[in-house]
N, C-alpha and C positions, 0 to 999 in steps of 0.2 A: 909499598912506599909509606914510610909514619909520617904523622902529620901531629902539629900542635894543635891544640884547640881554636876552632874558629870564630871570632867575634860576630855577633848576632847579624850585622849588614852584611858580611863574607858569607855566611850560612844562607841568610836570605837569596843572596845573587845564586848560588850552588843549588838550590830547592828549584827557581827560577827556570836554571838550564837545566836542570833533572827533568819538571814539568813538561819545557817545551819538547824537549827531547822524546819523551812520550807520547807529545801528541802527534806528533810528525809521524811515530811508528803505527799509530792508530788512522793515519789517512789510509783513504782507499788504494791510493797510486802505491804504496809501499805494501799493505795486506795484499792485496791481490797480484804484487809483483809487475806493477805496468810501467814503472821509471824507464824499460829498458828501451834502445834506438838502435836503429839500422840503416846503413844507406849502400845500395848496391850500384855499381855501376857497370853497364854493360856496352863495350866499343862493337860497333858491327865494320864489317868489311867495305861497304860504302862509305865510310867515314861519318856515320851517325853514330849519337851517343845518346844513351837512355839512363837516367838516374831515377833511382825508385828509394823512396824514403820512408823507414815507419817510427813512427814519433809517438808519446804518450798525448793524450787527449789534453787541448788547451787548457780544460775545466781543473783537472787533475793535476797538471803541469802547473796552474798557475796557483792552485789551493796549495802544492808543496814548496812553491817558492816563498810564499807568505808567511808558512810558518820557519821556513829556513833563515828568511831574512833577519829577524833580529840578531841571529849569531854573528853577523858581519858588520851592524852597526855601531859605529864607533861611542855613540850615545847611551846604545843598551846596557843594562847590565850585565846581559848575558854573550857582551862581544866577546867572542872565543880568546881574544888576548887577555880582555880583563881577568877573565876566568882562568887562566893559565897563571896570569901574576897572583892571582890568589893564594892558587897552590903552591908556587914557587916561595911566598912568602912565610907560607905556614910548615914548609918542607923541616922535619928534624935534621938535624946537624948530619952532615953528611954527602958528598958531592956525588956518587955515584948516581942515586936519583935523579938530581938535579940534572946532570947529564943526560940523563934518558929520557926526560921529558923535554927538553931543549931538542933534541934529537928528534923526537916525535913531530914537535911543533914543525921543525926544517922540511917534512914531509907535505904538509899542507902549503906552502910555502913556495914550493919549488918552480910551480908550475906558472908565478906570479912573473917571471922574467925571463921563460923560454918561449920564443914566439913560435905559434903553432897554426897562424894564418898569415899569407902572404896577397895582398889583393893589388894588382897592378892596373890603373886607368888610364888610358889614354884620353888625352883632350888636346885642344887647338887654342896655341896662344901665339897673335902676331904674326900668323902666317906660316908657323910652323907648329907640328905635331910633336907632342911631349907624353914623355911616361910619367906618371907617379905611383909610387912604390908606398905602400902602409904595410907594417905589421904588427899583428895581434897576438898577444899572449891568450892563453885559455880564461885569465882573470880576467883582461880586460874586453872581451868577450861577453863575458860572464855579466860584468856590469853593465856593457852596453845595453842589454838585453832587460835587466832589471830597472836599472836607469832612462832607458829610452822607448821602451815599449811595454813593461810590466806594469812599474809602479809609477811613472813620470813621463812626461811628455818632452825631454830635454832634446831640442832640435838638432843641434848637432850631433847627439848620439844617436838620434834614429835616421839622420843624413849619414853616418859611418855604416849604420845596419842596412841602410839602403842601398850603398853601394856594393855588398856581397850578392846582389841580385844581377848587377851588370858586367857579366863576366862570359867567356867564351865558353864555360863549360854549363850552360844552360841552367843554373841556379845550383851547380857543386859546390861554389864558396856558401850560399845561403844554408843549404844543406849541411855542409860540413860546421858553420857556426853553431848552427842548431844544437850538433852533434855535441861540440865544444860546449856549449852551454849545459848540457844535460849529464856531462860528463863531470865539469867541474862542481856542480850540484851533487853529485854522487858524492863526489870525493870529500866536499865538505861536512855532508850528512856523515857519511862512514865515519870522517875524523871526529866529529862533536859526539857521536854516538858511542866511537871506542872510550873516550875519554869519561865520557857517562858510566859506559857498562863498567870500566876498569879503575875508576877512580873517583869520580863523585857519586857514583850511586853506592859505592863501598863506605866512602866516608859519611855520607847522608844514614846510611843502617848502623853502621859501626857508634856514631854519637848517638842517634836517637836510642839505641841498647844501653849506651852510658846512662842517660839521661834519666831511663825507665828503672835502672838499676840503682841509682841514687835517690 
C-alpha cells in the first residue's frame, strides 16, 4: 500500500496506536501465552454433567483488557475505526488497496451480528409459566463484561451477565460467555496487531527514514 503524507495530528494518532499495540505485546498474559481458555463438558450415564473450565487469571485478563479497551472507545484517538479512516484518507490513488482494507475490516465486524449464545429463562406471570429468550453475539457478550463487570457497574448489564448463571447446564452458559469474551478479545488484538504490523508500523518507519534523509 502507498500513502500520501500524513499531517501531524494523523501521525500522532498512528504513533499512539503503534505504541499501545507494543504495550499489549509486553504484558505478561501475551509474553507467557496465558490468554488461552478451555471448557470441557462430561456427560455421565446417570444423567449428571460435569463442566470444567480453564481461563486466564483475573488479574492478567483485566490488565490485558485495560490495554485493549482504547481501541474500541469511540472517543479515543486510537479507536480502530478512526485509524482505518485515517489510512483510507491517505491511500494513494487506486481502488485495489482500499478494497483490501475494507475487506479486512469486515473480518472483525462479522461477529457483531451473528448470535453465539441463546439464554432461555422460565418465569411465572399471572399464574402462567412463560419462556423468555435472549440472544447475544460475541460482541454483545464482550461489551457486557467490559461495561457490567470489569470497568463499570451498569446494573442492567450486570443482570444480563447474572442470567448466564441460571441455566440447566450448571454454569455452562456462564463458562461459554467467558469463552466468548476471551475469543472476542483475541480477535480484536489480532486485528489491531496486524494493522500495526502490516501498515501502521511500516508507515511510521518509512516516514521516519524520509525525515532523517531530509
